[in-house]
C-alpha positions as CSV (number, residue, x, y, z in Angstrom):
1,X,93.1,-7.5,14.0
2,X,92.8,-6.0,17.4
3,X,89.9,-6.4,20.5
4,X,87.9,-3.5,21.2
5,X,85.9,-3.2,24.8
6,X,82.5,-2.4,24.7
7,X,80.1,-0.3,27.1
8,X,79.6,-3.7,28.7
9,X,82.4,-3.4,30.4
10,X,82.2,-3.3,34.6
11,X,85.1,-1.4,34.5
12,X,86.5,-3.9,37.3
13,X,90.1,-3.3,35.6
14,X,91.3,-6.9,35.6
15,X,92.6,-6.7,31.7
16,X,94.6,-3.9,32.0
17,X,98.1,-5.7,34.0
18,X,97.3,-8.6,31.6
19,X,98.3,-6.9,28.6
20,X,101.7,-7.9,27.9
21,X,102.0,-4.1,25.2
22,X,100.3,-2.4,27.5
23,X,97.9,-1.7,25.2
24,X,94.2,-1.4,27.9
25,X,93.8,1.7,29.9
26,X,91.3,3.3,32.0
27,X,89.0,5.6,30.0
28,X,86.4,7.7,31.6
29,X,83.4,5.2,32.2
30,X,85.3,1.7,30.5
31,X,88.6,0.2,29.8
32,X,89.9,1.6,26.2
33,X,91.9,-0.6,24.0
34,X,94.1,0.9,21.7
35,X,94.5,-0.6,18.6
36,X,97.8,0.0,17.2
37,X,99.1,-1.6,19.9
38,X,96.8,-4.8,20.5
39,X,98.6,-8.1,18.7
40,X,95.5,-10.5,20.6
41,X,98.7,-11.6,22.1
42,X,100.2,-13.1,19.4
43,X,102.2,-16.1,19.8
44,X,100.5,-16.9,23.4
45,X,98.0,-19.4,24.2
46,X,95.2,-17.0,25.3
47,X,94.4,-13.5,25.3
48,X,95.1,-12.5,28.4
49,X,92.4,-9.6,28.4
50,X,89.4,-12.0,27.8
51,X,91.5,-15.1,29.9
52,X,90.7,-12.5,33.1
53,X,87.5,-10.8,32.0
54,X,84.4,-11.4,33.9
55,X,82.1,-10.4,31.4
56,X,84.5,-11.4,28.2
57,X,82.1,-12.2,25.8
58,X,79.8,-9.3,25.5
59,X,82.7,-6.4,26.6
60,X,86.0,-7.7,24.8
61,X,84.8,-8.2,21.3
62,X,87.0,-8.0,18.3
63,X,87.4,-5.0,16.2
């Protein structure tokens, strides 16, 4: 299962460098997650993008 970035994204860019799979990239208005690359940081203690996102509860959700 992958994560998804919603329109609540404030386009801060904090998430992109935290993704070990390079699944996050800048979209037109918000960042996007490639579901084929996202593994929710499998094997790690935390999900990197969620950990650094200032609005994670609203902006980064389960797809």
